[in-house]
C-alpha positions as CSV (number, residue, x, y, z in Angstrom):
1,M,39.7,16.2,1.3
2,A,39.6,13.8,4.2
3,G,38.6,15.6,7.3
4,S,36.7,18.4,5.5
5,N,33.7,19.4,7.5
6,L,30.7,19.7,5.2
7,S,27.4,21.3,6.1
8,L,24.1,20.0,4.7
9,L,20.5,21.3,4.7
10,S,18.2,18.4,3.9
11,T,14.5,17.5,3.6
12,L,13.2,14.9,6.1
13,A,12.2,12.4,3.4
14,V,15.8,11.1,2.9
15,E,16.7,11.1,6.6
16,K,16.5,7.3,7.1
17,A,18.5,6.5,4.0
18,F,21.1,9.1,4.9
19,K,21.4,8.2,8.6
20,S,21.4,4.4,8.2
21,W,23.7,4.0,5.3
22,I,24.8,7.1,3.3
23,L,26.3,9.1,6.1
24,P,28.0,6.2,7.9
25,A,29.7,5.3,4.6
26,W,30.8,8.9,4.3
27,H,32.2,8.9,7.8
28,E,34.1,5.7,7.1
29,Q,36.1,7.7,4.5
30,G,37.3,10.0,7.3
31,R,34.9,12.8,6.4
32,E,32.6,14.8,8.6
33,I,29.3,16.4,7.8
34,E,26.8,18.5,9.9
35,V,23.2,18.1,8.9
36,A,20.1,20.2,9.6
37,W,16.8,18.4,8.8
38,N,13.5,20.1,8.0
39,P,10.6,20.0,5.5
40,T,11.4,21.6,2.2
41,T,9.0,24.5,2.9
42,V,10.9,25.3,6.1
43,L,14.3,25.0,4.4
44,M,13.2,27.4,1.7
45,R,12.1,30.0,4.3
46,E,15.5,29.6,6.0
47,V,17.4,29.9,2.7
48,E,15.4,33.0,1.7
49,A,16.3,34.5,5.1
50,G,20.0,33.9,4.3
51,A,20.8,30.4,5.6
52,R,23.6,28.7,3.7
53,A,25.5,25.4,3.8
54,D,27.7,23.4,1.3
55,V,25.0,21.1,0.0
56,I,21.2,21.1,0.0
57,V,18.7,18.3,-0.7
58,L,15.2,19.5,-1.7
59,I,12.1,18.8,-3.8
60,D,12.8,19.4,-7.5
61,G,10.5,22.4,-7.8
62,P,12.0,24.6,-5.1
63,M,15.5,23.4,-6.1
64,A,14.8,24.8,-9.6
65,Q,13.9,28.1,-8.0
66,L,17.2,28.2,-6.2
67,A,19.1,27.3,-9.3
68,A,17.3,30.0,-11.3
69,A,18.1,32.6,-8.6
70,G,21.8,31.5,-8.6
71,V,21.6,30.4,-4.9
72,V,22.8,27.0,-5.9
73,L,25.0,26.1,-8.8
74,P,22.7,25.0,-11.7
75,E,25.2,22.6,-13.1
76,S,25.5,20.9,-9.7
77,V,21.8,19.9,-9.4
78,T,21.7,16.1,-9.2
79,P,18.6,14.0,-9.1
80,I,18.8,11.4,-6.3
81,A,15.5,9.9,-5.2
82,R,11.8,9.7,-5.5
83,A,9.3,9.3,-2.7
84,R,5.7,8.0,-2.4
85,V,3.1,8.8,0.2
86,G,1.9,6.0,2.4
87,L,-0.1,5.2,5.5
88,G,1.5,4.1,8.7
89,M,0.2,2.3,11.9
90,R,1.5,1.0,15.2
91,A,3.8,-1.9,14.5
92,G,2.0,-5.2,15.2
93,A,-1.5,-4.0,14.5
94,A,-3.7,-5.6,11.9
95,P,-3.1,-3.7,8.6
96,P,-6.2,-2.6,6.7
97,D,-6.6,-2.9,3.0
98,I,-5.9,0.4,1.2
99,S,-5.2,-1.2,-2.2
100,T,-7.8,0.8,-4.1
101,P,-9.0,4.4,-3.8
102,E,-12.4,3.4,-2.4
103,R,-10.8,1.1,0.2
104,L,-8.4,3.8,1.2
105,R,-11.3,6.2,1.5
106,Q,-13.2,3.9,3.8
107,V,-10.2,3.3,6.0
108,L,-9.6,7.0,6.4
109,L,-13.3,7.6,7.2
110,G,-13.2,4.8,9.8
111,A,-10.0,5.9,11.5
112,R,-10.1,7.3,15.1
113,S,-7.6,9.9,14.1
114,I,-5.0,10.6,11.4
115,A,-1.8,12.5,11.7
116,Y,-0.4,14.5,8.8
117,S,2.0,17.5,8.4
118,R,0.9,21.0,7.7
119,T,4.2,22.1,5.9
120,G,5.5,18.9,4.4
121,A,4.9,17.9,0.8
122,S,3.0,14.8,1.9
123,G,0.7,16.9,4.1
124,I,0.0,19.4,1.4
125,Y,-0.8,16.5,-1.0
126,F,-3.0,14.8,1.6
127,A,-5.0,17.9,2.3
128,G,-5.7,18.2,-1.4
129,L,-6.5,14.4,-1.7
130,I,-9.1,14.3,1.1
131,S,-10.7,17.4,-0.5
132,Q,-10.8,15.6,-3.8
133,L,-12.3,12.5,-2.2
134,G,-15.0,14.7,-0.5
135,I,-14.0,13.7,3.0
136,A,-11.9,16.7,4.2
137,D,-14.4,18.0,6.8
138,D,-14.8,14.6,8.3
139,I,-11.1,13.8,8.4
140,N,-9.9,17.2,9.7
141,A,-12.4,17.1,12.5
142,R,-10.4,14.2,13.9
143,A,-7.0,14.9,12.5
144,V,-3.7,15.6,14.3
145,V,-2.0,18.2,12.1
146,I,1.6,18.8,13.1
147,P,3.7,21.9,11.9
148,A,6.7,19.8,11.0
149,G,8.5,16.5,11.8
150,F,7.5,12.9,11.7
151,T,3.8,12.2,11.8
152,G,4.4,8.6,12.9
153,E,5.4,9.9,16.3
154,K,1.8,10.8,17.0
155,I,0.9,7.1,16.7
156,L,3.4,6.2,19.4
157,T,1.9,8.9,21.7
158,G,-1.6,7.5,21.1
159,E,-2.8,10.8,19.6
160,A,-3.3,9.2,16.1
161,E,-4.4,5.7,14.9
162,F,-2.8,6.3,11.5
163,A,-0.2,8.6,10.0
164,V,0.2,9.9,6.5
165,Q,3.7,10.8,5.2
166,Q,6.3,9.8,2.7
167,V,6.9,6.1,3.1
168,S,10.6,6.9,3.8
169,E,9.5,9.2,6.6
170,L,7.2,6.7,8.2
171,M,10.0,4.2,8.2
172,S,12.1,6.6,10.2
173,V,10.0,6.2,13.3
174,E,10.8,3.0,15.3
175,G,7.6,1.3,16.4
176,V,5.6,2.5,13.3
177,E,4.9,0.1,10.4
178,V,4.1,1.1,6.9
179,I,0.8,-0.4,5.8
180,A,1.4,0.4,2.1
181,P,1.9,3.3,-0.3
182,F,-1.4,4.9,-1.4
183,P,-2.9,3.4,-4.6
184,D,-1.1,4.3,-7.8
185,E,-4.2,6.2,-9.1
186,L,-3.9,8.6,-6.2
187,Q,-0.1,8.9,-6.0
188,V,1.8,12.1,-6.8
189,P,5.4,11.1,-6.4
190,T,7.9,13.6,-5.0
191,D,11.3,13.9,-6.6
192,F,14.4,15.1,-4.7
193,S,17.7,16.5,-5.9
194,A,20.9,17.6,-4.3
195,A,22.9,20.7,-5.2
196,I,25.9,22.8,-4.1
197,F,25.4,26.3,-2.8
198,R,27.2,29.0,-4.8
199,E,28.7,30.2,-1.5
200,A,29.8,26.7,-0.4
201,R,32.9,26.9,1.9
202,E,33.9,23.3,0.9
203,P,33.1,23.1,-2.8
204,V,35.5,20.2,-3.6
205,A,34.2,18.1,-0.8
206,A,30.7,19.1,-1.7
207,R,31.2,17.7,-5.3
208,A,32.5,14.4,-3.8
209,F,29.5,14.2,-1.6
210,L,27.1,14.6,-4.6
211,A,29.0,11.8,-6.3
212,H,28.5,9.7,-3.1
213,L,24.7,10.4,-3.3
214,T,24.6,8.6,-6.7
215,S,26.9,5.7,-5.7
216,A,26.1,2.0,-5.4
217,V,25.9,2.5,-1.6
218,A,23.4,5.3,-2.1
219,H,21.3,3.3,-4.5
220,R,20.9,0.5,-2.0
221,A,20.2,3.0,0.8
222,Y,17.4,4.7,-1.1
223,S,15.7,1.3,-1.8
224,D,16.1,0.1,1.8
225,G,14.9,3.5,3.1
226,G,11.6,3.4,1.2
227,L,12.7,5.5,-1.7
228,I,13.4,5.0,-5.4
229,A,16.8,5.9,-6.8
230,R,16.3,8.3,-9.7
231,F,19.7,8.0,-11.2
232,D,19.0,4.3,-11.8
233,M,15.8,5.3,-13.7
234,Q,17.7,7.9,-15.7
235,A,20.3,5.3,-16.7
236,G,17.4,3.2,-18.2
């Protein structure tokens, strides 16, 4: 199995955990892997158009669709991590208090501009949240809405004062600091799973990689990368 070249399609939310710890540990075993990173909505469009790999990491809902359609092996679907949405700012700036829904609302209203994603799960959630809070028109008049990628990059370019995204995605941008996750009352956590494509070219190595994604190394990686390890929660 050493030397097997795996291919992976993965959502952006786990990129920091993967790049910083999980993939280096995999490479240390003499194994290679090629990764394509995109939001889940983009990955789903690509898969529907025929894109395939050995392993895919997605939000649970779309993953269930692929399993039901037989695109991935249902028995291989493995819960790995949970993400929360947070607010990011330029590193070194004075962090505002967003500990309650009303305080978050006031910070958003007072912001010069806020970056969020049009296609990512966090952006879809945020669009619904500001509508729920009754501030959508005000926020969107000053928002920087990106089609995909890391919203924190718009802070570094000066286009946005704050960025909204999964905490793990905000942590992926050097020079951006996470203020805090949104208040619990407003959170809608996003759960991620990994699975093996039915047409995987390296099924044996793919199974080993899924085991790697629920290892002790991976557990630490998710925590350090702004995520929560779901397999630990399942174990009680």
